N, CA, C and O of each residue as an XYZ file, in Angstrom:
588
protein
N     -12.187     30.560    -44.873
C     -12.046     29.265    -45.250
C     -10.871     29.086    -46.270
O     -10.207     28.050    -46.255
N     -10.622     30.070    -47.130
C      -9.531     29.996    -48.065
C      -8.325     30.080    -47.386
O      -7.409     29.322    -47.708
N      -8.168     31.005    -46.366
C      -6.919     31.239    -45.768
C      -6.542     29.999    -44.836
O      -5.372     29.703    -44.595
N      -7.586     29.336    -44.358
C      -7.250     27.993    -43.564
C      -6.819     27.045    -44.495
O      -5.852     26.349    -44.185
N      -7.426     26.872    -45.713
C      -7.049     25.977    -46.690
C      -5.573     26.168    -47.191
O      -4.821     25.204    -47.335
N      -5.205     27.446    -47.446
C      -3.838     27.741    -47.909
C      -2.861     27.551    -46.714
O      -1.712     27.189    -46.963
N      -3.252     27.775    -45.428
C      -2.310     27.495    -44.343
C      -2.113     26.031    -44.157
O      -1.004     25.569    -43.890
N      -3.245     25.254    -44.304
C      -2.994     23.754    -44.120
C      -2.216     23.199    -45.262
O      -1.457     22.241    -45.121
N      -2.413     23.815    -46.404
C      -1.641     23.309    -47.653
C      -0.171     23.593    -47.309
O       0.666     22.711    -47.502
N       0.169     24.757    -46.820
C       1.678     25.111    -46.488
C       2.049     24.208    -45.498
O       3.226     23.850    -45.533
N       1.246     23.690    -44.509
C       1.647     22.875    -43.511
C       1.701     21.359    -43.817
O       2.178     20.570    -43.001
N       1.215     20.981    -44.980
C       1.225     19.731    -45.339
C       0.017     18.903    -44.987
O       0.031     17.677    -45.101
N      -1.005     19.564    -44.568
C      -2.313     18.842    -44.186
C      -3.440     18.918    -45.145
O      -4.629     18.955    -44.830
N      -2.937     18.940    -46.384
C      -3.982     19.098    -47.482
C      -4.865     17.878    -47.521
O      -6.068     18.040    -47.724
N      -4.363     16.648    -47.342
C      -5.192     15.513    -47.384
C      -6.152     15.451    -46.421
O      -7.244     14.935    -46.661
N      -5.842     15.972    -45.232
C      -6.867     16.032    -44.036
C      -7.916     17.131    -44.367
O      -9.101     16.987    -44.063
N      -7.465     18.173    -44.967
C      -8.606     19.200    -45.428
C      -9.539     18.628    -46.372
O     -10.756     18.771    -46.255
N      -8.933     17.919    -47.397
C      -9.777     17.368    -48.368
C     -10.824     16.358    -47.745
O     -12.014     16.399    -48.058
N     -10.324     15.482    -46.878
C     -11.149     14.547    -46.157
C     -12.189     15.230    -45.354
O     -13.326     14.759    -45.396
N     -11.969     16.221    -44.668
C     -12.887     16.841    -43.761
C     -13.943     17.670    -44.738
O     -15.117     17.792    -44.389
N     -13.511     18.168    -45.840
C     -14.344     18.838    -46.775
C     -15.195     17.808    -47.375
O     -16.377     18.129    -47.495
N     -14.853     16.629    -47.782
C     -15.635     15.565    -48.343
C     -16.700     15.210    -47.283
O     -17.877     15.195    -47.641
N     -16.367     14.915    -45.971
C     -17.272     14.533    -44.984
C     -18.301     15.610    -44.715
O     -19.461     15.260    -44.498
N     -17.959     16.945    -44.711
C     -18.831     18.005    -44.590
C     -19.757     18.107    -45.720
O     -20.945     18.353    -45.507
N     -19.272     17.926    -46.994
C     -20.177     17.842    -48.119
C     -21.220     16.758    -48.097
O     -22.392     16.957    -48.417
N     -20.757     15.654    -47.722
C     -21.747     14.523    -47.649
C     -22.867     14.773    -46.577
O     -24.037     14.460    -46.797
N     -22.467     15.327    -45.460
C     -23.436     15.569    -44.391
C     -24.431     16.806    -44.861
O     -25.638     16.784    -44.623
N     -23.846     17.764    -45.480
C     -24.737     18.853    -46.024
C     -25.735     18.297    -47.017
O     -26.925     18.609    -46.992
N     -25.187     17.436    -47.916
C     -26.108     16.804    -48.909
C     -27.163     16.010    -48.148
O     -28.348     16.101    -48.470
N     -26.778     15.274    -47.199
C     -27.785     14.505    -46.496
C     -28.868     15.310    -45.777
O     -30.048     14.961    -45.742
N     -28.364     16.442    -45.193
C     -29.229     17.361    -44.574
C     -30.292     17.954    -45.586
O     -31.489     18.011    -45.304
N     -29.793     18.366    -46.717
C     -30.588     18.917    -47.759
C     -31.660     17.941    -48.249
O     -32.817     18.293    -48.481
N     -31.174     16.621    -48.401
C     -32.009     15.619    -48.894
C     -33.176     15.321    -47.856
O     -34.330     15.166    -48.255
N     -32.831     15.247    -46.487
C     -33.767     14.992    -45.503
C     -34.733     16.298    -45.372
O     -35.910     16.179    -45.032
N     -34.181     17.452    -45.648
C     -34.955     18.704    -45.485
C     -36.057     18.680    -46.703
O     -37.193     19.132    -46.560
N     -35.595     18.122    -47.862
C     -36.525     18.122    -48.911
C     -37.676     17.064    -48.673
O     -38.836     17.312    -49.002
N     -37.312     15.918    -48.106
C     -38.272     14.974    -47.630
C     -39.332     15.547    -46.602
O     -40.540     15.337    -46.712
N     -38.772     16.265    -45.630
C     -39.599     16.896    -44.652
C     -40.563     17.807    -45.257
O     -41.756     17.771    -44.956
N     -40.043     18.674    -46.157
C     -40.962     19.651    -46.854
C     -41.993     18.970    -47.683
O     -43.148     19.396    -47.699
N     -41.607     17.878    -48.405
C     -42.557     17.048    -49.152
C     -43.779     16.527    -48.293
O     -44.944     16.580    -48.685
N     -43.378     16.025    -47.098
C     -44.358     15.540    -46.243
C     -45.189     16.637    -45.607
O     -46.364     16.402    -45.325
N     -44.638     17.843    -45.360
C     -45.519     19.054    -44.920
C     -46.524     19.364    -46.013
O     -47.684     19.626    -45.695
N     -46.144     19.347    -47.286
C     -46.901     19.662    -48.463
C     -48.030     18.531    -48.436
O     -49.221     18.821    -48.557
N     -47.601     17.299    -48.277
C     -48.592     16.134    -48.366
C     -49.630     16.258    -47.217
O     -50.809     15.944    -47.383
N     -49.162     16.706    -46.104
C     -50.061     16.755    -44.882
C     -51.097     17.955    -45.229
O     -52.305     17.846    -45.018
N     -50.522     19.056    -45.758
C     -51.439     20.175    -46.147
C     -52.480     19.669    -47.176
O     -53.659     20.002    -47.056
N     -52.067     18.878    -48.176
C     -52.910     18.396    -49.102
C     -53.985     17.499    -48.598
O     -55.138     17.606    -49.015
N     -53.609     16.556    -47.647
C     -54.582     15.771    -47.041
C     -55.571     16.492    -46.223
O     -56.757     16.164    -46.221
N     -55.063     17.552    -45.471
C     -55.942     18.428    -44.697
C     -56.980     19.083    -45.673
O     -58.189     18.928    -45.499
N     -56.475     19.804    -46.680
C     -57.309     20.421    -47.704
C     -58.267     19.500    -48.357
O     -59.401     19.902    -48.620
N     -57.874     18.236    -48.651
C     -58.768     17.327    -49.302
C     -59.849     16.971    -48.401
O     -60.970     16.817    -48.886
N     -59.651     16.808    -47.072
C     -60.757     16.469    -46.166
C     -61.680     17.723    -46.138
O     -62.902     17.580    -46.173
N     -61.140     18.865    -46.081
C     -61.990     20.030    -45.999
C     -62.785     20.336    -47.228
O     -63.980     20.616    -47.140
N     -62.094     20.286    -48.481
C     -62.859     20.713    -49.668
C     -63.094     19.496    -50.633
O     -63.993     19.566    -51.470
N     -62.357     18.462    -50.536
C     -62.527     17.317    -51.454
C     -61.212     17.204    -52.235
O     -60.446     18.156    -52.388
N     -61.004     15.960    -52.723
C     -59.645     15.669    -53.405
C     -59.451     16.392    -54.672
O     -58.348     16.868    -54.943
N     -60.503     16.508    -55.497
C     -60.323     17.149    -56.753
C     -60.056     18.722    -56.648
O     -59.306     19.303    -57.432
N     -60.682     19.304    -55.694
C     -60.663     20.730    -55.439
C     -59.269     20.948    -54.817
O     -58.585     21.872    -55.256
N     -58.826     20.207    -53.881
C     -57.543     20.355    -53.234
C     -56.406     20.118    -54.194
O     -55.398     20.820    -54.119
N     -56.513     19.206    -55.051
C     -55.543     18.946    -56.122
C     -55.470     20.144    -57.117
O     -54.373     20.545    -57.506
N     -56.599     20.696    -57.517
C     -56.659     21.885    -58.346
C     -55.946     23.058    -57.679
O     -55.013     23.675    -58.194
N     -56.447     23.287    -56.556
C     -55.758     24.376    -55.631
C     -54.343     24.333    -55.546
O     -53.657     25.324    -55.794
N     -53.830     23.144    -55.182
C     -52.364     22.879    -54.999
C     -51.654     23.136    -56.415
O     -50.677     23.880    -56.502
N     -52.190     22.496    -57.476
C     -51.583     22.766    -58.628
C     -51.510     24.121    -59.181
O     -50.469     24.550    -59.679
N     -52.619     24.822    -59.104
C     -52.677     26.252    -59.437
C     -51.679     27.086    -58.540
O     -50.952     27.928    -59.066
N     -51.653     26.873    -57.337
C     -50.731     27.589    -56.408
C     -49.258     27.322    -56.752
O     -48.435     28.234    -56.679
N     -48.927     26.097    -57.121
C     -47.494     25.736    -57.438
C     -47.136     26.402    -58.879
O     -46.039     26.929    -59.064
N     -48.071     26.345    -59.820
C     -47.801     27.005    -61.024
C     -47.738     28.436    -60.849
O     -46.849     29.021    -61.468
N     -48.495     29.088    -60.139
C     -48.450     30.506    -59.805
C     -47.075     30.833    -59.203
O     -46.418     31.783    -59.629
N     -46.656     30.061    -58.236
C     -45.258     30.238    -57.553
C     -44.156     30.187    -58.607
O     -43.199     30.961    -58.583
N     -44.336     29.222    -59.555
C     -43.243     29.016    -60.663
C     -43.232     30.245    -61.557
O     -42.172     30.669    -62.018
N     -44.434     30.834    -61.811
C     -44.464     31.926    -62.694
C     -43.973     33.135    -62.034
O     -43.336     33.953    -62.697
N     -44.203     33.325    -60.807
C     -43.665     34.508    -59.943
C     -42.090     34.421    -59.918
O     -41.387     35.424    -60.044
N     -41.619     33.234    -59.756
C     -40.145     32.964    -59.722
C     -39.608     33.353    -61.140
O     -38.713     34.194    -61.234
N     -40.089     32.813    -62.130
C     -39.626     33.182    -63.535
C     -39.705     34.577    -63.830
O     -38.729     35.121    -64.347
N     -40.836     35.291    -63.546
C     -40.880     36.782    -63.754
C     -39.801     37.529    -62.913
O     -39.154     38.458    -63.394
N     -39.643     37.103    -61.693
C     -38.634     37.746    -60.861
C     -37.351     37.502    -61.400
O     -36.519     38.403    -61.290
N     -37.021     36.381    -61.999
C     -35.714     36.104    -62.583
C     -35.521     36.911    -63.762
O     -34.438     37.459    -63.962
N     -36.539     37.029    -64.595
C     -36.412     37.880    -65.745
C     -36.196     39.380    -65.428
O     -35.487     40.072    -66.160
N     -36.775     39.847    -64.395
C     -36.584     41.299    -63.990
C     -35.202     41.322    -63.433
O     -34.459     42.217    -63.836
N     -34.768     40.488    -62.587
C     -33.403     40.432    -62.062
C     -32.309     40.461    -63.140
O     -31.282     41.126    -62.999
N     -32.560     39.740    -64.180
C     -31.546     39.558    -65.224
C     -31.570     40.922    -66.115
O     -30.530     41.250    -66.687
N     -32.612     41.633    -66.226
C     -32.631     42.926    -66.930
C     -31.925     43.873    -66.078
O     -31.100     44.633    -66.586
N     -32.185     43.899    -64.769
C     -31.473     44.840    -63.838
C     -29.958     44.603    -63.904
O     -29.200     45.571    -63.974
N     -29.492     43.341    -63.882
C     -28.141     42.984    -63.930
C     -27.453     43.443    -65.315
O     -26.346     43.981    -65.346
N     -28.169     43.193    -66.361
C     -27.610     43.619    -67.649
C     -27.522     45.128    -67.732
O     -26.543     45.667    -68.248
N     -28.484     45.779    -67.256
C     -28.406     47.284    -67.281
C     -27.228     47.840    -66.398
O     -26.591     48.836    -66.742
N     -26.973     47.137    -65.232
C     -25.867     47.642    -64.356
C     -24.593     47.223    -65.057
O     -23.642     47.999    -64.963
N     -24.450     46.173    -65.706
C     -23.326     45.789    -66.387
C     -22.994     46.808    -67.538
O     -21.869     47.280    -67.702
N     -24.072     47.093    -68.306
C     -23.839     48.124    -69.497
C     -23.292     49.454    -68.888
O     -22.374     50.043    -69.459
N     -23.830     49.920    -67.765
C     -23.481     51.135    -67.211
C     -22.004     51.135    -66.757
O     -21.226     52.078    -66.899
N     -21.718     49.880    -66.160
C     -20.368     49.684    -65.680
C     -19.421     49.772    -66.792
O     -18.377     50.407    -66.641
N     -19.737     49.103    -68.055
C     -18.785     49.086    -69.163
C     -18.537     50.489    -69.646
O     -17.427     50.894    -69.993
N     -19.683     51.234    -69.646
C     -19.587     52.647    -70.205
C     -18.656     53.442    -69.260
O     -17.717     54.112    -69.689
N     -18.959     53.333    -67.984
C     -18.055     54.035    -67.069
C     -16.636     53.503    -67.112
O     -15.749     54.352    -67.027
N     -16.311     52.336    -67.221
C     -14.984     51.814    -67.401
C     -14.375     52.251    -68.660
O     -13.173     52.509    -68.728
N     -15.208     52.344    -69.701
C     -14.582     52.855    -70.943
C     -14.144     54.375    -70.761
O     -13.064     54.759    -71.210
N     -14.930     55.147    -70.153
C     -14.596     56.470    -69.881
C     -13.350     56.702    -69.071
O     -12.539     57.590    -69.334
N     -13.239     55.830    -68.043
C     -12.026     55.788    -67.255
C     -10.791     55.461    -67.934
O      -9.727     56.042    -67.723
N     -10.974     54.430    -68.827
C      -9.846     53.958    -69.547
C      -9.404     55.092    -70.534
O      -8.210     55.327    -70.717
N     -10.374     55.767    -71.146
C     -10.055     56.753    -72.179
C      -9.339     57.968    -71.404
O      -8.357     58.554    -71.860
N      -9.939     58.267    -70.201
C      -9.223     59.299    -69.516
C      -7.761     58.961    -69.041
O      -6.844     59.776    -69.143
N      -7.621     57.800    -68.555
C      -6.237     57.297    -68.294
C      -5.374     57.354    -69.399
O      -4.247     57.824    -69.249
N      -5.801     56.884    -70.628
C      -4.955     56.805    -71.753
C      -4.513     58.214    -72.136
O      -3.360     58.462    -72.491
N      -5.484     59.130    -72.048
C      -5.190     60.494    -72.410
C      -4.211     61.152    -71.558
O      -3.308     61.863    -71.998
N      -4.431     60.876    -70.205
C      -3.540     61.384    -69.221
C      -2.038     60.876    -69.385
O      -1.044     61.576    -69.187
N      -2.041     59.532    -69.784
C      -0.730     58.932    -69.867
C       0.010     59.391    -71.045
O       1.236     59.500    -71.028
N      -0.810     59.698    -72.211
C      -0.160     60.189    -73.426
C       0.271     61.713    -73.305
O       1.167     62.158    -74.021
N      -0.358     62.451    -72.431
C      -0.257     63.905    -72.331
C       1.169     64.356    -72.265
O       1.573     65.247    -73.012
N       2.005     63.718    -71.319
C       3.390     64.193    -71.274
C       4.185     64.019    -72.541
O       5.025     64.840    -72.911
N       3.851     62.788    -73.263
C       4.575     62.465    -74.390
C       4.175     63.473    -75.671
O       4.980     63.853    -76.520
N       2.931     63.778    -75.627
C       2.489     64.716    -76.710
C       2.898     66.080    -76.540
O       3.121     66.801    -77.512
N       3.018     66.510    -75.230
C       3.414     67.847    -74.946
C       4.919     68.036    -75.065
O       5.394     69.153    -75.273
N       5.645     66.982    -74.937
C       7.072     67.052    -74.977
C       7.545     67.180    -76.495
O       8.658     67.628    -76.774
N       6.726     66.804    -77.356
C       7.101     66.920    -78.834
C       6.880     68.455    -79.256
O       5.962     69.182    -78.878
N       7.885     68.764    -80.088
C       7.670     70.216    -80.707
C       7.116     70.070    -82.003
O       7.230     68.999    -82.600
N       6.536     71.029    -82.490
C       5.973     71.046    -83.824
C       4.443     71.008    -83.884
O       3.749     71.305    -82.912
N       3.980     70.652    -84.994
C       2.541     70.708    -85.203
C       1.761     69.709    -84.354
O       0.647     70.056    -83.962
N       2.233     68.499    -84.030
C       1.611     67.619    -83.264
C       1.325     68.009    -81.859
O       0.234     67.760    -81.345
N       2.284     68.616    -81.227
C       2.176     69.129    -79.930
C       1.119     70.318    -79.812
O       0.419     70.466    -78.811
N       1.073     71.107    -80.871
C       0.285     72.229    -80.955
C      -1.202     71.897    -81.076
O      -2.088     72.583    -80.565
N      -1.410     70.757    -81.814
C      -2.816     70.201    -82.026
C      -3.270     69.342    -80.894
O      -4.462     69.284    -80.592
N      -2.377     68.696    -80.281
C      -2.586     67.727    -79.291
C      -3.293     68.270    -77.977
O      -4.202     67.681    -77.393
N      -2.756     69.439    -77.617
C      -3.255     70.117    -76.321
C      -4.798     70.399    -76.444
O      -5.572     69.922    -75.614
N      -5.213     71.137    -77.432
C      -6.668     71.403    -77.524
C      -7.556     70.177    -77.604
O      -8.634     70.119    -77.013
N      -7.067     69.194    -78.356
C      -7.816     67.886    -78.500
C      -7.896     67.147    -77.238
O      -8.943     66.609    -76.878
N      -6.716     67.108    -76.500
C      -6.833     66.484    -75.191
C      -7.547     67.222    -74.130
O      -8.013     66.619    -73.164
N      -7.655     68.534    -74.271
C      -8.476     69.254    -73.312
C      -9.961     68.965    -73.710
O     -10.722     68.631    -72.801
N     -10.380     69.050    -74.819
C     -11.724     68.669    -75.225
C     -12.096     67.282    -74.770
O     -13.181     67.079    -74.225
N     -11.170     66.271    -74.995
C     -11.381     64.947    -74.597
C     -11.629     64.811    -73.104
O     -12.557     64.151    -72.637
N     -10.734     65.483    -72.391
C     -10.784     65.415    -70.970
C     -12.050     66.108    -70.473
O     -12.646     65.608    -69.519
N     -12.474     67.142    -71.009
C     -13.748     67.883    -70.560
C     -14.924     66.962    -70.881
O     -15.868     66.913    -70.093
N     -14.916     66.209    -72.029
C     -15.932     65.249    -72.369
C     -16.044     64.165    -71.310
O     -17.154     63.872    -70.866
N     -15.002     63.589    -70.909
C     -14.803     62.553    -69.904
C     -15.348     63.014    -68.603
O     -16.074     62.277    -67.935
N     -14.999     64.290    -68.197
C     -15.332     64.886    -66.885
C     -16.865     64.971    -66.973
O     -17.524     64.512    -66.040
N     -17.491     65.544    -68.065
C     -18.915     65.809    -68.169
C     -19.621     64.492    -68.063
O     -20.628     64.418    -67.359
N     -19.148     63.401    -68.738
C     -19.829     62.140    -68.699
C     -19.892     61.583    -67.334
O     -20.930     61.120    -66.862
N     -18.543     61.645    -66.583
C     -18.597     61.107    -65.284
C     -19.177     61.956    -64.155
O     -19.509     61.411    -63.102
N     -19.301     63.178    -64.323
C     -19.835     64.071    -63.340
C     -21.408     63.878    -63.249
O     -22.009     64.013    -62.183
N     -22.045     63.542    -64.475
C     -23.477     63.244    -64.390
C     -23.811     61.828    -63.892
O     -24.993     61.490    -63.833
N     -22.906     61.049    -63.559
C     -23.139     59.695    -63.042
C     -23.437     59.769    -61.629
O     -22.774     60.432    -60.832
N     -24.558     59.001    -61.306
C     -24.981     58.932    -59.930
C     -24.648     57.618    -59.312
O     -25.256     56.602    -59.650
N     -23.664     57.603    -58.380
C     -23.216     56.212    -57.843
C     -24.324     55.410    -57.150
O     -24.239     54.189    -57.018
N     -25.285     56.073    -56.746
C     -26.417     55.429    -55.914
C     -27.270     54.571    -56.959
O     -27.957     53.644    -56.532
N     -27.234     54.871    -58.340
C     -27.939     54.125    -59.209
C     -27.480     52.687    -59.326
O     -28.258     51.784    -59.633
N     -26.151     52.492    -59.063
C     -25.539     51.093    -59.127
C     -26.003     50.273    -57.981
O     -25.830     49.060    -58.096
N     -26.538     50.698    -56.939
C     -27.145     49.945    -55.896
C     -26.117     49.567    -54.856
O     -26.449     48.910    -53.870
C-alpha cells in the first residue's frame, strides 16, 4: 500500500489516491457500523429466546453476568499481555545496552592500543575483562525467550 502511495505521489495522482482512500474508509466504517447492528440484533434474539425459555429476569441476569465476566477476562488478559510486553522490553533494553557497550569497547580498542604509556598498558586488561563480561552476559541469553 505504501509503495503504491509513493508511486502515485511521484506520478502526480495524489489527489486520486486520497479520494479513493476516503471512499474506502467511509465504506469500511459503514460495514463496521452495520456489523455492530447485526451483532446487536443477534444478542437481542438470543435474549428473547432465553427470556422465553427461563423468564425475563433470569435471562437479563444471565446476560449481564456473562458480559461482565467477558469484560473481566478481557481486562485480565490485557494486564497479563502488558506485563509480558514490559518484560520483553526490559530484556531488549538490557541486551541492547550490552551490545552498545561491546561496540563502544571495540571501537575504542584501536585508539587505546595505539597510545603508548600507562593508559595503553592498563586499557588492554580492562577491555579484556569488559569484553568477557559482555560475552558471558550475551552467551547466557536464550533467543527463544523473546518469542
